[in-house]
FIVEX-404604 format. One record per residue (C-alpha): y, x, z; residue in one letter. Coordinates in Angstrom, 1 decimal. Layout:
// FIVEX-404604
@py Y&px X&pz Z&code A
...
//
This chain:
// FIVEX-404604
@py 103.2&px 118.4&pz 79.0&code X
@py 100.2&px 117.6&pz 81.1&code X
@py 98.4&px 114.4&pz 82.1&code X
@py 98.5&px 113.2&pz 85.7&code X
@py 96.5&px 110.4&pz 87.3&code X
@py 98.4&px 108.4&pz 89.9&code X
@py 95.8&px 107.1&pz 92.3&code X
@py 97.1&px 104.2&pz 94.5&code X
@py 95.8&px 103.7&pz 98.0&code X
@py 96.4&px 100.8&pz 100.3&code X
@py 99.2&px 98.4&pz 99.8&code X
@py 98.5&px 94.6&pz 99.9&code X
@py 97.7&px 92.0&pz 97.3&code X
@py 100.3&px 89.2&pz 97.2&code X
@py 98.9&px 85.9&pz 98.4&code X
@py 100.8&px 83.2&pz 96.6&code X
@py 101.2&px 82.8&pz 92.8&code X
@py 105.0&px 83.3&pz 93.2&code X
@py 104.5&px 86.5&pz 95.2&code X
@py 102.0&px 87.7&pz 92.6&code X
@py 104.5&px 87.1&pz 89.8&code X
@py 107.3&px 88.9&pz 91.7&code X
@py 104.9&px 91.8&pz 92.4&code X
@py 104.0&px 92.0&pz 88.7&code X
@py 107.7&px 92.0&pz 87.8&code X
@py 108.4&px 94.9&pz 90.1&code X
@py 105.5&px 96.9&pz 88.7&code X
@py 106.6&px 96.2&pz 85.1&code X
@py 110.2&px 97.2&pz 85.9&code X
@py 109.0&px 100.4&pz 87.5&code X
@py 106.9&px 101.2&pz 84.5&code X
@py 110.0&px 100.6&pz 82.4&code X
@py 111.9&px 103.2&pz 84.3&code X
@py 109.1&px 105.7&pz 83.5&code X
@py 109.4&px 105.1&pz 79.8&code X
@py 107.2&px 107.1&pz 77.4&code X
@py 105.7&px 109.1&pz 80.3&code X
@py 103.3&px 106.3&pz 80.9&code X
@py 100.2&px 106.9&pz 78.9&code X
@py 98.0&px 104.3&pz 80.5&code X
@py 99.5&px 101.7&pz 82.9&code X
@py 96.1&px 101.5&pz 84.5&code X
@py 94.7&px 98.6&pz 86.6&code X
@py 94.0&px 97.7&pz 90.2&code X
@py 90.5&px 98.3&pz 91.3&code X
@py 87.9&px 95.6&pz 92.3&code X
@py 84.5&px 95.8&pz 93.8&code X
@py 83.3&px 99.3&pz 94.4&code X
@py 80.4&px 101.5&pz 95.5&code X
@py 79.7&px 105.1&pz 96.1&code X
@py 76.7&px 106.8&pz 94.4&code X
@py 75.1&px 109.2&pz 96.9&code X
@py 72.9&px 112.2&pz 96.4&code X
@py 69.3&px 111.2&pz 95.8&code X
@py 70.2&px 108.1&pz 93.9&code X
@py 71.2&px 105.8&pz 96.7&code X
@py 74.6&px 104.1&pz 97.1&code X
@py 76.8&px 103.0&pz 99.9&code X
@py 80.3&px 101.7&pz 100.5&code X
@py 83.2&px 103.4&pz 98.8&code X
@py 85.4&px 104.9&pz 101.5&code X
@py 88.4&px 106.4&pz 99.7&code X
@py 90.6&px 103.4&pz 100.0&code X
@py 91.8&px 103.7&pz 96.4&code X
@py 93.2&px 100.5&pz 95.0&code X
@py 94.2&px 101.4&pz 91.4&code X
@py 95.5&px 104.0&pz 89.0&code X
@py 97.9&px 104.9&pz 86.2&code X
@py 98.1&px 107.9&pz 83.9&code X
@py 101.4&px 109.6&pz 83.2&code X
@py 102.6&px 112.6&pz 81.3&code X
@py 104.9&px 115.2&pz 83.0&code X
@py 105.9&px 118.8&pz 82.8&code X
@py 104.3&px 119.7&pz 86.1&code X
@py 103.0&px 118.3&pz 89.4&code X
@py 106.4&px 118.2&pz 90.9&code X
@py 107.8&px 116.0&pz 88.1&code X
@py 104.7&px 113.8&pz 88.3&code X
@py 105.2&px 113.4&pz 92.0&code X
@py 108.8&px 112.4&pz 91.4&code X
@py 107.8&px 109.8&pz 88.9&code X
@py 105.4&px 108.4&pz 91.5&code X
@py 108.2&px 108.2&pz 94.0&code X
@py 109.4&px 104.7&pz 92.9&code X
@py 105.9&px 103.1&pz 92.8&code X
@py 105.9&px 99.6&pz 94.2&code X
@py 102.8&px 100.3&pz 96.2&code X
@py 105.0&px 102.4&pz 98.5&code X
@py 107.0&px 99.3&pz 99.5&code X
@py 103.8&px 97.7&pz 100.9&code X
@py 102.8&px 100.7&pz 103.0&code X
@py 100.5&px 102.2&pz 100.4&code X
@py 100.5&px 105.7&pz 99.0&code X
@py 100.2&px 107.4&pz 95.7&code X
@py 98.0&px 110.6&pz 95.2&code X
@py 98.9&px 112.6&pz 92.2&code X
@py 96.2&px 114.6&pz 90.4&code X
@py 96.6&px 116.8&pz 87.3&code X
@py 93.9&px 116.0&pz 84.7&code X
@py 92.9&px 119.4&pz 83.4&code X
@py 92.2&px 119.7&pz 79.7&code X
@py 88.6&px 120.6&pz 78.8&code X
//
């Protein structure tokens, strides 16, 4: 089994407390369907910056909004696990990266 990072991009933050609670429920239900393959449920991202060559910094431009780490047999299986992610229902996307052992 390998580790994969699910990097979330886009989507939207629910505005009302009730909508936030509903969104959290949706995420927790999805994680429940993934079972023991979830190694780290992750977190949404907050403020960000990009560190530039020469020591400067500038705005982060990747559009990433959060992450999770799962375990799967291969990239195809990890992508299938990502297919039910709630961020997809709010027009976001999930990028799947294999974390190579070092």
